C-alpha positions as a Markdown table, in Angstrom:
| # | Residue | x | y | z |
|---|---|---|---|---|
| 1 | Met | 0.0 | 0.0 | 0.0 |
| 2 | Pro | 1.4 | 3.4 | -0.9 |
| 3 | Gln | 1.7 | 5.9 | 1.9 |
| 4 | Leu | 0.0 | 9.2 | 1.8 |
| 5 | Asp | 2.3 | 12.1 | 1.1 |
| 6 | Thr | 1.6 | 14.7 | 3.7 |
| 7 | Ser | 4.6 | 16.9 | 3.1 |
| 8 | Thr | 2.6 | 19.6 | 1.3 |
| 9 | Trp | -0.3 | 19.8 | 3.8 |
| 10 | Phe | 1.4 | 22.4 | 6.0 |
| 11 | Ile | 2.0 | 24.9 | 3.3 |
| 12 | Thr | -1.4 | 24.3 | 1.8 |
| 13 | Ile | -3.2 | 24.9 | 5.1 |
| 14 | Val | -1.1 | 27.9 | 6.0 |
| 15 | Ser | -1.5 | 29.5 | 2.6 |
| 16 | Ser | -5.3 | 29.0 | 2.6 |
| 17 | Met | -5.6 | 30.5 | 6.1 |
| 18 | Ile | -3.6 | 33.5 | 5.0 |
| 19 | Thr | -5.7 | 33.9 | 1.9 |
| 20 | Leu | -8.9 | 33.7 | 4.0 |
| 21 | Phe | -7.6 | 36.2 | 6.4 |
| 22 | Ile | -6.7 | 38.7 | 3.7 |
| 23 | Leu | -10.1 | 38.2 | 2.0 |
| 24 | Phe | -12.0 | 38.8 | 5.3 |
| 25 | Gln | -9.9 | 41.9 | 6.0 |
| 26 | Leu | -10.6 | 43.3 | 2.5 |
| 27 | Lys | -14.3 | 42.5 | 3.0 |
| 28 | Ile | -14.5 | 44.2 | 6.4 |
| 29 | Ser | -12.5 | 47.2 | 5.4 |
| 30 | Ser | -14.7 | 47.9 | 2.4 |
| 31 | Gln | -17.8 | 48.3 | 4.7 |
| 32 | Thr | -18.7 | 51.7 | 6.0 |
| 33 | Phe | -19.7 | 52.0 | 9.6 |
| 34 | Pro | -21.7 | 54.9 | 11.0 |
| 35 | Ala | -19.9 | 57.5 | 13.1 |
| 36 | Ser | -20.2 | 57.3 | 16.8 |
| 37 | Pro | -23.4 | 58.9 | 18.0 |
| 38 | Ser | -23.2 | 62.3 | 19.6 |
| 39 | Pro | -25.2 | 63.0 | 22.7 |
| 40 | Lys | -28.3 | 65.1 | 22.1 |
| 41 | Thr | -29.8 | 67.4 | 24.6 |
| 42 | Leu | -33.5 | 66.6 | 25.1 |
| 43 | Thr | -35.8 | 69.4 | 26.1 |
| 44 | Met | -38.7 | 68.3 | 28.1 |
| 45 | Glu | -41.9 | 70.2 | 27.3 |
| 46 | Lys | -44.0 | 70.8 | 30.4 |
| 47 | Thr | -47.6 | 70.0 | 29.7 |
| 48 | Asn | -50.4 | 71.5 | 31.7 |
| 49 | Asn | -52.5 | 68.7 | 33.0 |
| 50 | Pro | -55.6 | 69.5 | 35.0 |
| 51 | Trp | -54.8 | 66.9 | 37.7 |
| 52 | Glu | -51.5 | 68.5 | 38.4 |
| 53 | Thr | -52.9 | 71.9 | 39.4 |
| 54 | Lys | -55.1 | 70.6 | 42.2 |
| 55 | Trp | -55.0 | 67.8 | 44.7 |
| 56 | Thr | -57.5 | 65.1 | 43.9 |
| 57 | Lys | -59.2 | 63.2 | 46.7 |
| 58 | Ile | -59.5 | 59.9 | 45.0 |
| 59 | Tyr | -58.2 | 57.8 | 47.8 |
| 60 | Leu | -59.9 | 59.7 | 50.7 |
| 61 | Pro | -63.2 | 57.7 | 50.6 |
| 62 | Leu | -61.2 | 54.5 | 51.2 |
| 63 | Leu | -59.7 | 56.0 | 54.4 |
| 64 | Ser | -62.9 | 57.4 | 55.8 |
| 65 | Pro | -64.6 | 55.3 | 58.5 |
| 66 | Gln | -67.5 | 53.0 | 57.4 |
| 67 | Gln | -70.9 | 54.2 | 58.5 |
C-alpha cells in the first residue's frame, strides 16, 4: 500500500488561512460604519394637566370610617 504524502499539507493549510484572512480583511475594510453617536440634549416640554394643578381626593373615601 502506498503511503499518503503529507509533506505539502502544512504549506497548503497555512496559505489557505492567510488567503482567507486577507479576504476577510478586505471585505471588512470595504464596509462603511456609522460614526459614533453624539449626545443630544433633550428638552422636556411641560404639559399643563388639570390633575397636576389641584389635589384630587380619589383615595380619601377609602380611608374614611365606614358608616
